[in-house]
PyMOL Python script that loads the backbone (N, CA, C, O; Angstrom):
from pymol import cmd

cmd.read_pdbstr("""\
ATOM      1  N   MET A   1     -12.691  -4.089   7.596  1.00  0.00           N
ATOM      2  CA  MET A   1     -12.302  -2.738   7.223  1.00  0.00           C
ATOM      3  C   MET A   1     -13.525  -1.979   6.733  1.00  0.00           C
ATOM      4  O   MET A   1     -14.455  -2.567   6.181  1.00  0.00           O
ATOM      5  N   THR A   2     -13.514  -0.719   6.932  1.00  0.00           N
ATOM      6  CA  THR A   2     -14.629   0.115   6.529  1.00  0.00           C
ATOM      7  C   THR A   2     -14.224   0.979   5.356  1.00  0.00           C
ATOM      8  O   THR A   2     -13.193   1.651   5.396  1.00  0.00           O
ATOM      9  N   ASP A   3     -15.036   0.965   4.308  1.00  0.00           N
ATOM     10  CA  ASP A   3     -14.801   1.813   3.147  1.00  0.00           C
ATOM     11  C   ASP A   3     -15.764   2.978   3.237  1.00  0.00           C
ATOM     12  O   ASP A   3     -16.978   2.787   3.176  1.00  0.00           O
ATOM     13  N   LYS A   4     -15.235   4.181   3.381  1.00  0.00           N
ATOM     14  CA  LYS A   4     -16.067   5.372   3.530  1.00  0.00           C
ATOM     15  C   LYS A   4     -16.096   6.207   2.257  1.00  0.00           C
ATOM     16  O   LYS A   4     -16.386   7.402   2.315  1.00  0.00           O
ATOM     17  N   SER A   5     -15.800   5.603   1.107  1.00  0.00           N
ATOM     18  CA  SER A   5     -15.698   6.371  -0.132  1.00  0.00           C
ATOM     19  C   SER A   5     -17.015   7.015  -0.526  1.00  0.00           C
ATOM     20  O   SER A   5     -17.013   8.042  -1.204  1.00  0.00           O
ATOM     21  N   ASP A   6     -18.150   6.433  -0.114  1.00  0.00           N
ATOM     22  CA  ASP A   6     -19.437   7.014  -0.466  1.00  0.00           C
ATOM     23  C   ASP A   6     -19.704   8.314   0.287  1.00  0.00           C
ATOM     24  O   ASP A   6     -20.486   9.145  -0.175  1.00  0.00           O
ATOM     25  N   THR A   7     -19.065   8.499   1.438  1.00  0.00           N
ATOM     26  CA  THR A   7     -19.302   9.681   2.244  1.00  0.00           C
ATOM     27  C   THR A   7     -18.282  10.782   1.995  1.00  0.00           C
ATOM     28  O   THR A   7     -18.394  11.871   2.559  1.00  0.00           O
ATOM     29  N   GLY A   8     -17.283  10.506   1.152  1.00  0.00           N
ATOM     30  CA  GLY A   8     -16.273  11.502   0.868  1.00  0.00           C
ATOM     31  C   GLY A   8     -15.174  11.567   1.903  1.00  0.00           C
ATOM     32  O   GLY A   8     -14.301  12.431   1.822  1.00  0.00           O
ATOM     33  N   LYS A   9     -15.199  10.678   2.867  1.00  0.00           N
ATOM     34  CA  LYS A   9     -14.164  10.657   3.904  1.00  0.00           C
ATOM     35  C   LYS A   9     -13.059   9.706   3.498  1.00  0.00           C
ATOM     36  O   LYS A   9     -13.063   9.184   2.383  1.00  0.00           O
ATOM     37  N   SER A  10     -12.117   9.478   4.389  1.00  0.00           N
ATOM     38  CA  SER A  10     -10.960   8.645   4.084  1.00  0.00           C
ATOM     39  C   SER A  10     -11.336   7.175   3.952  1.00  0.00           C
ATOM     40  O   SER A  10     -12.388   6.738   4.419  1.00  0.00           O
ATOM     41  N   ASN A  11     -10.442   6.419   3.297  1.00  0.00           N
ATOM     42  CA  ASN A  11     -10.635   5.002   3.049  1.00  0.00           C
ATOM     43  C   ASN A  11      -9.543   4.209   3.724  1.00  0.00           C
ATOM     44  O   ASN A  11      -8.435   4.707   3.922  1.00  0.00           O
ATOM     45  N   ASN A  12      -9.851   2.979   4.079  1.00  0.00           N
ATOM     46  CA  ASN A  12      -8.825   2.084   4.583  1.00  0.00           C
ATOM     47  C   ASN A  12      -8.081   1.511   3.380  1.00  0.00           C
ATOM     48  O   ASN A  12      -8.699   1.035   2.428  1.00  0.00           O
ATOM     49  N   ILE A  13      -6.779   1.560   3.428  1.00  0.00           N
ATOM     50  CA  ILE A  13      -5.915   1.069   2.366  1.00  0.00           C
ATOM     51  C   ILE A  13      -4.964   0.052   2.987  1.00  0.00           C
ATOM     52  O   ILE A  13      -4.397   0.301   4.051  1.00  0.00           O
ATOM     53  N   VAL A  14      -4.786  -1.091   2.328  1.00  0.00           N
ATOM     54  CA  VAL A  14      -3.851  -2.107   2.808  1.00  0.00           C
ATOM     55  C   VAL A  14      -2.590  -2.024   1.968  1.00  0.00           C
ATOM     56  O   VAL A  14      -2.649  -2.047   0.738  1.00  0.00           O
ATOM     57  N   ILE A  15      -1.450  -1.927   2.635  1.00  0.00           N
ATOM     58  CA  ILE A  15      -0.157  -1.880   1.962  1.00  0.00           C
ATOM     59  C   ILE A  15       0.635  -3.092   2.430  1.00  0.00           C
ATOM     60  O   ILE A  15       0.876  -3.267   3.625  1.00  0.00           O
ATOM     61  N   THR A  16       1.039  -3.931   1.474  1.00  0.00           N
ATOM     62  CA  THR A  16       1.807  -5.119   1.822  1.00  0.00           C
ATOM     63  C   THR A  16       3.169  -5.065   1.164  1.00  0.00           C
ATOM     64  O   THR A  16       3.322  -4.531   0.066  1.00  0.00           O
ATOM     65  N   GLY A  17       4.153  -5.622   1.841  1.00  0.00           N
ATOM     66  CA  GLY A  17       5.508  -5.692   1.309  1.00  0.00           C
ATOM     67  C   GLY A  17       6.043  -7.095   1.480  1.00  0.00           C
ATOM     68  O   GLY A  17       5.964  -7.666   2.568  1.00  0.00           O
ATOM     69  N   ALA A  18       6.585  -7.651   0.422  1.00  0.00           N
ATOM     70  CA  ALA A  18       7.100  -9.019   0.471  1.00  0.00           C
ATOM     71  C   ALA A  18       8.616  -9.008   0.403  1.00  0.00           C
ATOM     72  O   ALA A  18       9.207  -8.377  -0.473  1.00  0.00           O
ATOM     73  N   GLY A  19       9.230  -9.704   1.324  1.00  0.00           N
ATOM     74  CA  GLY A  19      10.674  -9.897   1.316  1.00  0.00           C
ATOM     75  C   GLY A  19      10.954 -11.379   1.190  1.00  0.00           C
ATOM     76  O   GLY A  19      10.035 -12.169   0.974  1.00  0.00           O
ATOM     77  N   VAL A  20      12.183 -11.757   1.318  1.00  0.00           N
ATOM     78  CA  VAL A  20      12.544 -13.167   1.230  1.00  0.00           C
ATOM     79  C   VAL A  20      12.007 -13.880   2.466  1.00  0.00           C
ATOM     80  O   VAL A  20      12.500 -13.673   3.574  1.00  0.00           O
ATOM     81  N   GLY A  21      11.011 -14.707   2.271  1.00  0.00           N
ATOM     82  CA  GLY A  21      10.443 -15.492   3.363  1.00  0.00           C
ATOM     83  C   GLY A  21       9.562 -14.727   4.328  1.00  0.00           C
ATOM     84  O   GLY A  21       9.152 -15.288   5.344  1.00  0.00           O
ATOM     85  N   THR A  22       9.254 -13.470   4.055  1.00  0.00           N
ATOM     86  CA  THR A  22       8.414 -12.693   4.970  1.00  0.00           C
ATOM     87  C   THR A  22       7.370 -11.900   4.199  1.00  0.00           C
ATOM     88  O   THR A  22       7.536 -11.620   3.012  1.00  0.00           O
ATOM     89  N   LEU A  23       6.305 -11.546   4.881  1.00  0.00           N
ATOM     90  CA  LEU A  23       5.265 -10.691   4.326  1.00  0.00           C
ATOM     91  C   LEU A  23       4.845  -9.732   5.433  1.00  0.00           C
ATOM     92  O   LEU A  23       4.506 -10.161   6.536  1.00  0.00           O
ATOM     93  N   SER A  24       4.867  -8.456   5.144  1.00  0.00           N
ATOM     94  CA  SER A  24       4.446  -7.439   6.107  1.00  0.00           C
ATOM     95  C   SER A  24       3.185  -6.777   5.584  1.00  0.00           C
ATOM     96  O   SER A  24       3.012  -6.624   4.374  1.00  0.00           O
ATOM     97  N   MET A  25       2.301  -6.382   6.497  1.00  0.00           N
ATOM     98  CA  MET A  25       1.062  -5.738   6.086  1.00  0.00           C
ATOM     99  C   MET A  25       0.756  -4.597   7.035  1.00  0.00           C
ATOM    100  O   MET A  25       0.962  -4.710   8.244  1.00  0.00           O
ATOM    101  N   MET A  26       0.262  -3.493   6.483  1.00  0.00           N
ATOM    102  CA  MET A  26      -0.203  -2.392   7.316  1.00  0.00           C
ATOM    103  C   MET A  26      -1.489  -1.851   6.717  1.00  0.00           C
ATOM    104  O   MET A  26      -1.684  -1.892   5.502  1.00  0.00           O
ATOM    105  N   VAL A  27      -2.353  -1.352   7.561  1.00  0.00           N
ATOM    106  CA  VAL A  27      -3.602  -0.734   7.130  1.00  0.00           C
ATOM    107  C   VAL A  27      -3.503   0.737   7.474  1.00  0.00           C
ATOM    108  O   VAL A  27      -3.193   1.101   8.608  1.00  0.00           O
ATOM    109  N   ALA A  28      -3.769   1.581   6.489  1.00  0.00           N
ATOM    110  CA  ALA A  28      -3.672   3.025   6.691  1.00  0.00           C
ATOM    111  C   ALA A  28      -5.000   3.682   6.328  1.00  0.00           C
ATOM    112  O   ALA A  28      -5.639   3.298   5.348  1.00  0.00           O
ATOM    113  N   ASP A  29      -5.405   4.648   7.100  1.00  0.00           N
ATOM    114  CA  ASP A  29      -6.625   5.406   6.837  1.00  0.00           C
ATOM    115  C   ASP A  29      -6.207   6.679   6.105  1.00  0.00           C
ATOM    116  O   ASP A  29      -5.894   7.692   6.731  1.00  0.00           O
ATOM    117  N   LEU A  30      -6.205   6.617   4.777  1.00  0.00           N
ATOM    118  CA  LEU A  30      -5.698   7.713   3.953  1.00  0.00           C
ATOM    119  C   LEU A  30      -6.815   8.366   3.155  1.00  0.00           C
ATOM    120  O   LEU A  30      -7.882   7.782   2.964  1.00  0.00           O
ATOM    121  N   ALA A  31      -6.557   9.577   2.693  1.00  0.00           N
ATOM    122  CA  ALA A  31      -7.570  10.347   1.986  1.00  0.00           C
ATOM    123  C   ALA A  31      -7.890   9.794   0.603  1.00  0.00           C
ATOM    124  O   ALA A  31      -9.046   9.814   0.181  1.00  0.00           O
ATOM    125  N   ASP A  32      -6.866   9.295  -0.112  1.00  0.00           N
ATOM    126  CA  ASP A  32      -7.122   8.819  -1.470  1.00  0.00           C
ATOM    127  C   ASP A  32      -6.041   7.851  -1.942  1.00  0.00           C
ATOM    128  O   ASP A  32      -5.048   7.623  -1.251  1.00  0.00           O
ATOM    129  N   GLU A  33      -6.250   7.288  -3.127  1.00  0.00           N
ATOM    130  CA  GLU A  33      -5.322   6.318  -3.701  1.00  0.00           C
ATOM    131  C   GLU A  33      -3.946   6.926  -3.964  1.00  0.00           C
ATOM    132  O   GLU A  33      -2.928   6.271  -3.740  1.00  0.00           O
ATOM    133  N   ALA A  34      -3.909   8.153  -4.429  1.00  0.00           N
ATOM    134  CA  ALA A  34      -2.635   8.800  -4.753  1.00  0.00           C
ATOM    135  C   ALA A  34      -1.744   8.891  -3.514  1.00  0.00           C
ATOM    136  O   ALA A  34      -0.539   8.648  -3.590  1.00  0.00           O
ATOM    137  N   GLU A  35      -2.333   9.236  -2.392  1.00  0.00           N
ATOM    138  CA  GLU A  35      -1.569   9.326  -1.142  1.00  0.00           C
ATOM    139  C   GLU A  35      -1.042   7.943  -0.743  1.00  0.00           C
ATOM    140  O   GLU A  35       0.097   7.817  -0.293  1.00  0.00           O
ATOM    141  N   ALA A  36      -1.866   6.915  -0.910  1.00  0.00           N
ATOM    142  CA  ALA A  36      -1.447   5.546  -0.593  1.00  0.00           C
ATOM    143  C   ALA A  36      -0.310   5.090  -1.502  1.00  0.00           C
ATOM    144  O   ALA A  36       0.633   4.450  -1.037  1.00  0.00           O
ATOM    145  N   LEU A  37      -0.388   5.410  -2.784  1.00  0.00           N
ATOM    146  CA  LEU A  37       0.657   5.021  -3.721  1.00  0.00           C
ATOM    147  C   LEU A  37       1.963   5.756  -3.438  1.00  0.00           C
ATOM    148  O   LEU A  37       3.038   5.178  -3.600  1.00  0.00           O
ATOM    149  N   GLN A  38       1.890   7.018  -3.020  1.00  0.00           N
ATOM    150  CA  GLN A  38       3.099   7.760  -2.657  1.00  0.00           C
ATOM    151  C   GLN A  38       3.767   7.139  -1.432  1.00  0.00           C
ATOM    152  O   GLN A  38       4.989   7.002  -1.385  1.00  0.00           O
ATOM    153  N   LEU A  39       2.957   6.766  -0.446  1.00  0.00           N
ATOM    154  CA  LEU A  39       3.494   6.120   0.744  1.00  0.00           C
ATOM    155  C   LEU A  39       4.126   4.776   0.383  1.00  0.00           C
ATOM    156  O   LEU A  39       5.209   4.449   0.868  1.00  0.00           O
ATOM    157  N   ALA A  40       3.458   4.003  -0.459  1.00  0.00           N
ATOM    158  CA  ALA A  40       3.985   2.701  -0.880  1.00  0.00           C
ATOM    159  C   ALA A  40       5.307   2.857  -1.632  1.00  0.00           C
ATOM    160  O   ALA A  40       6.217   2.045  -1.467  1.00  0.00           O
ATOM    161  N   LYS A  41       5.413   3.889  -2.449  1.00  0.00           N
ATOM    162  CA  LYS A  41       6.658   4.135  -3.186  1.00  0.00           C
ATOM    163  C   LYS A  41       7.807   4.420  -2.223  1.00  0.00           C
ATOM    164  O   LYS A  41       8.912   3.905  -2.398  1.00  0.00           O
ATOM    165  N   ARG A  42       7.544   5.244  -1.204  1.00  0.00           N
ATOM    166  CA  ARG A  42       8.582   5.533  -0.209  1.00  0.00           C
ATOM    167  C   ARG A  42       8.994   4.275   0.545  1.00  0.00           C
ATOM    168  O   ARG A  42      10.177   4.062   0.808  1.00  0.00           O
ATOM    169  N   ILE A  43       8.017   3.442   0.892  1.00  0.00           N
ATOM    170  CA  ILE A  43       8.325   2.194   1.602  1.00  0.00           C
ATOM    171  C   ILE A  43       9.172   1.287   0.720  1.00  0.00           C
ATOM    172  O   ILE A  43      10.149   0.707   1.193  1.00  0.00           O
ATOM    173  N   ALA A  44       8.813   1.156  -0.554  1.00  0.00           N
ATOM    174  CA  ALA A  44       9.567   0.304  -1.478  1.00  0.00           C
ATOM    175  C   ALA A  44      10.998   0.802  -1.639  1.00  0.00           C
ATOM    176  O   ALA A  44      11.935   0.004  -1.657  1.00  0.00           O
ATOM    177  N   GLU A  45      11.170   2.119  -1.756  1.00  0.00           N
ATOM    178  CA  GLU A  45      12.508   2.694  -1.916  1.00  0.00           C
ATOM    179  C   GLU A  45      13.362   2.478  -0.664  1.00  0.00           C
ATOM    180  O   GLU A  45      14.553   2.183  -0.771  1.00  0.00           O
ATOM    181  N   GLN A  46      12.766   2.621   0.509  1.00  0.00           N
ATOM    182  CA  GLN A  46      13.525   2.519   1.749  1.00  0.00           C
ATOM    183  C   GLN A  46      13.813   1.085   2.170  1.00  0.00           C
ATOM    184  O   GLN A  46      14.827   0.824   2.816  1.00  0.00           O
ATOM    185  N   THR A  47      12.935   0.154   1.814  1.00  0.00           N
ATOM    186  CA  THR A  47      13.104  -1.228   2.269  1.00  0.00           C
ATOM    187  C   THR A  47      13.655  -2.161   1.202  1.00  0.00           C
ATOM    188  O   THR A  47      14.193  -3.222   1.520  1.00  0.00           O
ATOM    189  N   GLY A  48      13.524  -1.770  -0.066  1.00  0.00           N
ATOM    190  CA  GLY A  48      13.940  -2.654  -1.152  1.00  0.00           C
ATOM    191  C   GLY A  48      12.924  -3.745  -1.442  1.00  0.00           C
ATOM    192  O   GLY A  48      13.182  -4.623  -2.265  1.00  0.00           O
ATOM    193  N   ARG A  49      11.776  -3.705  -0.782  1.00  0.00           N
ATOM    194  CA  ARG A  49      10.732  -4.701  -0.980  1.00  0.00           C
ATOM    195  C   ARG A  49       9.731  -4.252  -2.030  1.00  0.00           C
ATOM    196  O   ARG A  49       9.500  -3.056  -2.208  1.00  0.00           O
ATOM    197  N   THR A  50       9.133  -5.219  -2.729  1.00  0.00           N
ATOM    198  CA  THR A  50       8.015  -4.920  -3.612  1.00  0.00           C
ATOM    199  C   THR A  50       6.802  -4.660  -2.736  1.00  0.00           C
ATOM    200  O   THR A  50       6.529  -5.424  -1.809  1.00  0.00           O
ATOM    201  N   VAL A  51       6.070  -3.588  -3.022  1.00  0.00           N
ATOM    202  CA  VAL A  51       4.947  -3.174  -2.187  1.00  0.00           C
ATOM    203  C   VAL A  51       3.679  -3.135  -3.031  1.00  0.00           C
ATOM    204  O   VAL A  51       3.662  -2.550  -4.114  1.00  0.00           O
ATOM    205  N   SER A  52       2.620  -3.761  -2.527  1.00  0.00           N
ATOM    206  CA  SER A  52       1.309  -3.741  -3.186  1.00  0.00           C
ATOM    207  C   SER A  52       0.360  -2.884  -2.375  1.00  0.00           C
ATOM    208  O   SER A  52       0.440  -2.848  -1.147  1.00  0.00           O
ATOM    209  N   VAL A  53      -0.541  -2.193  -3.059  1.00  0.00           N
ATOM    210  CA  VAL A  53      -1.552  -1.366  -2.408  1.00  0.00           C
ATOM    211  C   VAL A  53      -2.918  -1.900  -2.816  1.00  0.00           C
ATOM    212  O   VAL A  53      -3.194  -2.073  -4.003  1.00  0.00           O
ATOM    213  N   ARG A  54      -3.774  -2.161  -1.826  1.00  0.00           N
ATOM    214  CA  ARG A  54      -5.120  -2.670  -2.080  1.00  0.00           C
ATOM    215  C   ARG A  54      -6.144  -1.803  -1.362  1.00  0.00           C
ATOM    216  O   ARG A  54      -5.858  -1.206  -0.324  1.00  0.00           O
ATOM    217  N   ASP A  55      -7.348  -1.746  -1.936  1.00  0.00           N
ATOM    218  CA  ASP A  55      -8.410  -1.019  -1.250  1.00  0.00           C
ATOM    219  C   ASP A  55      -9.060  -1.941  -0.226  1.00  0.00           C
ATOM    220  O   ASP A  55      -8.627  -3.081  -0.057  1.00  0.00           O
ATOM    221  N   SER A  56     -10.088  -1.463   0.454  1.00  0.00           N
ATOM    222  CA  SER A  56     -10.721  -2.231   1.528  1.00  0.00           C
ATOM    223  C   SER A  56     -11.418  -3.487   1.026  1.00  0.00           C
ATOM    224  O   SER A  56     -11.724  -4.380   1.816  1.00  0.00           O
ATOM    225  N   ARG A  57     -11.673  -3.569  -0.272  1.00  0.00           N
ATOM    226  CA  ARG A  57     -12.286  -4.760  -0.856  1.00  0.00           C
ATOM    227  C   ARG A  57     -11.251  -5.744  -1.392  1.00  0.00           C
ATOM    228  O   ARG A  57     -11.610  -6.812  -1.888  1.00  0.00           O
ATOM    229  N   GLY A  58      -9.967  -5.392  -1.295  1.00  0.00           N
ATOM    230  CA  GLY A  58      -8.906  -6.276  -1.752  1.00  0.00           C
ATOM    231  C   GLY A  58      -8.490  -6.065  -3.197  1.00  0.00           C
ATOM    232  O   GLY A  58      -7.652  -6.806  -3.712  1.00  0.00           O
ATOM    233  N   VAL A  59      -9.058  -5.070  -3.857  1.00  0.00           N
ATOM    234  CA  VAL A  59      -8.712  -4.766  -5.243  1.00  0.00           C
ATOM    235  C   VAL A  59      -7.335  -4.099  -5.283  1.00  0.00           C
ATOM    236  O   VAL A  59      -7.088  -3.131  -4.563  1.00  0.00           O
ATOM    237  N   VAL A  60      -6.444  -4.619  -6.124  1.00  0.00           N
ATOM    238  CA  VAL A  60      -5.094  -4.061  -6.225  1.00  0.00           C
ATOM    239  C   VAL A  60      -5.159  -2.697  -6.903  1.00  0.00           C
ATOM    240  O   VAL A  60      -5.669  -2.568  -8.016  1.00  0.00           O
ATOM    241  N   LEU A  61      -4.636  -1.677  -6.217  1.00  0.00           N
ATOM    242  CA  LEU A  61      -4.596  -0.320  -6.757  1.00  0.00           C
ATOM    243  C   LEU A  61      -3.264  -0.028  -7.428  1.00  0.00           C
ATOM    244  O   LEU A  61      -3.174   0.828  -8.307  1.00  0.00           O
ATOM    245  N   GLY A  62      -2.227  -0.749  -7.004  1.00  0.00           N
ATOM    246  CA  GLY A  62      -0.908  -0.542  -7.584  1.00  0.00           C
ATOM    247  C   GLY A  62       0.103  -1.488  -6.974  1.00  0.00           C
ATOM    248  O   GLY A  62      -0.094  -2.010  -5.877  1.00  0.00           O
ATOM    249  N   LYS A  63       1.183  -1.700  -7.696  1.00  0.00           N
ATOM    250  CA  LYS A  63       2.274  -2.550  -7.226  1.00  0.00           C
ATOM    251  C   LYS A  63       3.576  -1.837  -7.562  1.00  0.00           C
ATOM    252  O   LYS A  63       3.847  -1.551  -8.728  1.00  0.00           O
ATOM    253  N   ILE A  64       4.380  -1.551  -6.548  1.00  0.00           N
ATOM    254  CA  ILE A  64       5.632  -0.811  -6.725  1.00  0.00           C
ATOM    255  C   ILE A  64       6.786  -1.784  -6.509  1.00  0.00           C
ATOM    256  O   ILE A  64       6.907  -2.365  -5.430  1.00  0.00           O
ATOM    257  N   PRO A  65       7.637  -1.972  -7.522  1.00  0.00           N
ATOM    258  CA  PRO A  65       8.766  -2.898  -7.363  1.00  0.00           C
ATOM    259  C   PRO A  65       9.788  -2.335  -6.385  1.00  0.00           C
ATOM    260  O   PRO A  65      10.007  -1.126  -6.323  1.00  0.00           O
ATOM    261  N   GLY A  66      10.403  -3.219  -5.632  1.00  0.00           N
ATOM    262  CA  GLY A  66      11.438  -2.818  -4.698  1.00  0.00           C
ATOM    263  C   GLY A  66      12.702  -2.425  -5.447  1.00  0.00           C
ATOM    264  O   GLY A  66      12.965  -2.912  -6.547  1.00  0.00           O
ATOM    265  N   SER A  67      13.474  -1.547  -4.844  1.00  0.00           N
ATOM    266  CA  SER A  67      14.720  -1.126  -5.469  1.00  0.00           C
ATOM    267  C   SER A  67      15.756  -2.232  -5.299  1.00  0.00           C
ATOM    268  O   SER A  67      15.826  -2.877  -4.252  1.00  0.00           O
ATOM    269  N   ARG A  68      16.539  -2.437  -6.314  1.00  0.00           N
ATOM    270  CA  ARG A  68      17.581  -3.470  -6.278  1.00  0.00           C
ATOM    271  C   ARG A  68      18.873  -2.834  -5.768  1.00  0.00           C
ATOM    272  O   ARG A  68      19.367  -1.861  -6.338  1.00  0.00           O
ATOM    273  N   ARG A  69      19.394  -3.383  -4.719  1.00  0.00           N
ATOM    274  CA  ARG A  69      20.651  -2.857  -4.167  1.00  0.00           C
ATOM    275  C   ARG A  69      21.788  -3.726  -4.646  1.00  0.00           C
ATOM    276  O   ARG A  69      21.702  -4.953  -4.605  1.00  0.00           O
ATOM    277  N   HIS A  70      22.844  -3.099  -5.096  1.00  0.00           N
ATOM    278  CA  HIS A  70      24.009  -3.850  -5.601  1.00  0.00           C
ATOM    279  C   HIS A  70      25.133  -3.821  -4.608  1.00  0.00           C
ATOM    280  O   HIS A  70      26.192  -4.397  -4.858  1.00  0.00           O
TER     281      HIS A  70
END
""", "prot")
cmd.dss("prot")
cmd.show_as("cartoon", "prot")
cmd.util.cbc("prot")
cmd.orient("prot")
């Protein structure tokens, strides 16, 4: 992955979601951390999965708990 933060351009962000027995991962080329966290929140709300957001170096930027459905 390429981190372009030094040039002021977009960064690669990894968003992972864990379900029972599964792990999904996507890489998004987003402008900033806030945009990545907003996307992760929407994914967590829609899927019920806990979603983690990491930068291109693997540093955790945030973790959004999945919604509990009753």
